[in-house]
C-alpha positions as CSV (number, residue, x, y, z in Angstrom):
1,M,6.6,7.8,-17.2
2,F,5.1,5.1,-15.4
3,R,6.7,1.4,-15.9
4,K,4.2,-1.2,-16.8
5,L,2.9,-5.1,-15.0
6,L,1.4,-7.5,-17.2
7,F,-0.3,-10.1,-16.7
8,L,-1.7,-13.2,-18.5
9,T,-6.1,-13.4,-17.4
10,N,-7.5,-16.1,-19.4
11,M,-5.1,-15.7,-22.0
12,K,-5.5,-12.0,-22.5
13,K,-3.5,-9.2,-21.5
14,L,-4.0,-7.5,-18.6
15,T,-1.4,-4.1,-18.3
16,M,-1.3,-2.6,-15.2
17,T,0.6,1.0,-13.8
18,L,2.4,0.8,-10.7
19,E,-0.4,3.1,-9.6
20,Q,-3.1,1.0,-9.2
21,I,-1.6,-1.8,-7.8
22,C,-0.1,0.2,-4.9
23,V,-1.6,2.6,-2.3
24,S,-1.8,6.3,-3.4
25,K,0.8,8.9,-2.1
26,E,-2.0,10.4,0.3
27,W,-2.8,6.9,1.4
28,A,1.0,5.7,1.8
29,E,0.9,8.6,3.9
30,K,-1.6,8.4,6.4
31,L,-0.4,4.4,6.6
32,K,3.2,5.8,8.1
33,E,1.4,7.9,10.6
34,A,-0.9,5.0,11.6
35,G,2.4,2.9,12.0
36,F,2.6,0.7,9.2
37,P,5.8,-0.4,8.2
38,Q,8.1,1.0,6.1
39,K,11.3,-0.9,5.5
40,D,9.4,-3.8,4.3
41,S,7.0,-2.6,1.2
42,Y,8.2,-4.4,-2.4
43,F,7.3,-0.4,-3.3
44,Y,7.4,3.2,-2.0
45,W,7.3,6.4,-2.5
46,S,10.6,8.8,-2.9
47,T,10.8,12.2,-2.3
48,V,14.6,12.2,-2.5
49,N,14.4,14.5,-5.5
50,K,12.2,16.8,-4.7
51,P,9.7,18.7,-6.5
52,N,9.4,15.4,-7.7
53,I,7.9,12.3,-5.7
54,V,8.1,9.1,-7.9
55,L,7.1,5.8,-7.4
56,K,9.8,3.2,-6.8
57,D,10.6,-0.3,-5.8
58,K,13.3,-1.9,-3.6
59,Y,14.6,-4.1,-6.1
60,Q,16.3,-1.3,-8.3
61,H,16.3,1.1,-5.9
62,P,16.8,-0.3,-2.5
63,I,16.2,1.1,0.8
64,S,18.2,-0.4,2.3
65,Q,21.1,1.1,0.3
66,A,19.4,4.2,-0.2
67,L,19.8,4.0,3.7
68,T,23.4,3.0,3.6
69,I,24.1,6.5,1.7
70,N,21.9,8.9,3.7
71,P,20.0,7.6,7.2
72,H,18.3,10.7,6.9
73,W,16.8,9.8,4.0
74,L,14.0,7.5,5.7
75,D,12.1,10.6,6.0
76,E,11.8,11.0,2.4
77,I,11.2,7.0,1.7
78,I,7.1,6.4,2.4
79,A,6.0,2.7,1.6
80,A,3.8,2.4,-1.0
81,P,2.1,-1.8,-0.2
82,T,0.2,-3.3,-2.0
83,A,-3.5,-4.5,-1.4
84,S,-1.8,-7.7,-0.6
85,E,1.2,-6.7,1.5
86,I,-1.8,-4.8,3.4
87,L,-3.4,-7.7,3.5
88,E,-1.1,-9.9,5.4
89,R,-1.3,-7.1,8.4
90,L,-5.2,-6.7,8.6
91,P,-7.0,-9.5,11.2
92,I,-8.4,-12.2,10.0
93,G,-11.7,-11.3,8.6
94,I,-11.4,-9.6,6.0
95,D,-13.7,-9.4,3.6
96,I,-13.0,-7.6,0.3
97,H,-15.3,-7.6,-2.5
98,R,-15.2,-5.6,-6.1
99,S,-18.1,-4.4,-7.9
100,D,-19.4,-2.3,-10.6
101,V,-18.5,1.0,-8.9
102,G,-15.8,-0.4,-6.7
103,Y,-15.1,-2.4,-3.6
104,T,-16.6,-2.8,-0.2
105,C,-14.6,-4.0,2.5
106,H,-15.9,-5.8,4.9
107,A,-14.3,-6.3,9.0
108,V,-16.9,-9.2,9.7
109,N,-16.0,-10.0,13.8
110,K,-16.0,-6.2,14.0
111,G,-19.4,-5.0,11.8
112,I,-17.4,-2.5,10.3
113,L,-18.2,-2.0,6.5
114,L,-16.0,1.0,4.3
115,T,-16.4,1.5,0.1
116,G,-13.5,2.6,-1.8
117,Y,-12.5,2.8,-5.6
118,T,-9.0,0.8,-5.7
119,E,-8.5,-2.0,-3.9
120,S,-4.8,-0.6,-2.1
121,N,-6.6,2.2,-1.4
122,L,-9.0,0.9,0.4
123,L,-7.5,-2.2,2.7
124,A,-5.0,1.1,3.2
125,K,-8.2,2.7,4.8
126,M,-9.1,-0.3,6.7
127,Y,-5.9,-0.6,8.4
128,C,-5.5,2.8,9.2
129,Y,-9.5,2.9,10.8
130,L,-9.0,-0.5,13.0
131,E,-5.7,1.0,13.9
132,S,-7.2,4.2,15.6
133,K,-9.3,2.0,17.4
134,N,-6.3,-0.1,18.6
135,L,-7.3,-3.3,16.8
136,I,-4.6,-3.9,15.0
137,K,-1.6,-6.5,16.3
138,V,1.3,-5.4,15.4
139,K,3.3,-8.6,14.1
140,D,6.7,-9.2,14.7
């Protein structure tokens, strides 16, 4: 059972699941390994109640509240950022475009072009690539 978010676009209803808005668990894990901040994301993957892996939001299940109960849960909570949250941490000069077959992301000043099927996963891919080349500046 997945929660859905409702958007109104040109007077049409557009429904999206959280899985369409946030990075996949696979990319969330890669972002965590790349040093992406874990406490700031609105959504996160939780493996606290293994074997269930659930995408949650911090207002229904606050990360800080969970960590107060058990600080070791941080190892079992993985930030699942949205495309916007990732884009805020990428350097200036990142262009993303949608096409019929997915998305392309171009780091204009760096000559890097990546492709992907979802916007958030593609930006996660760009973040991990740039971080692996030491091209990400950590924001305070």
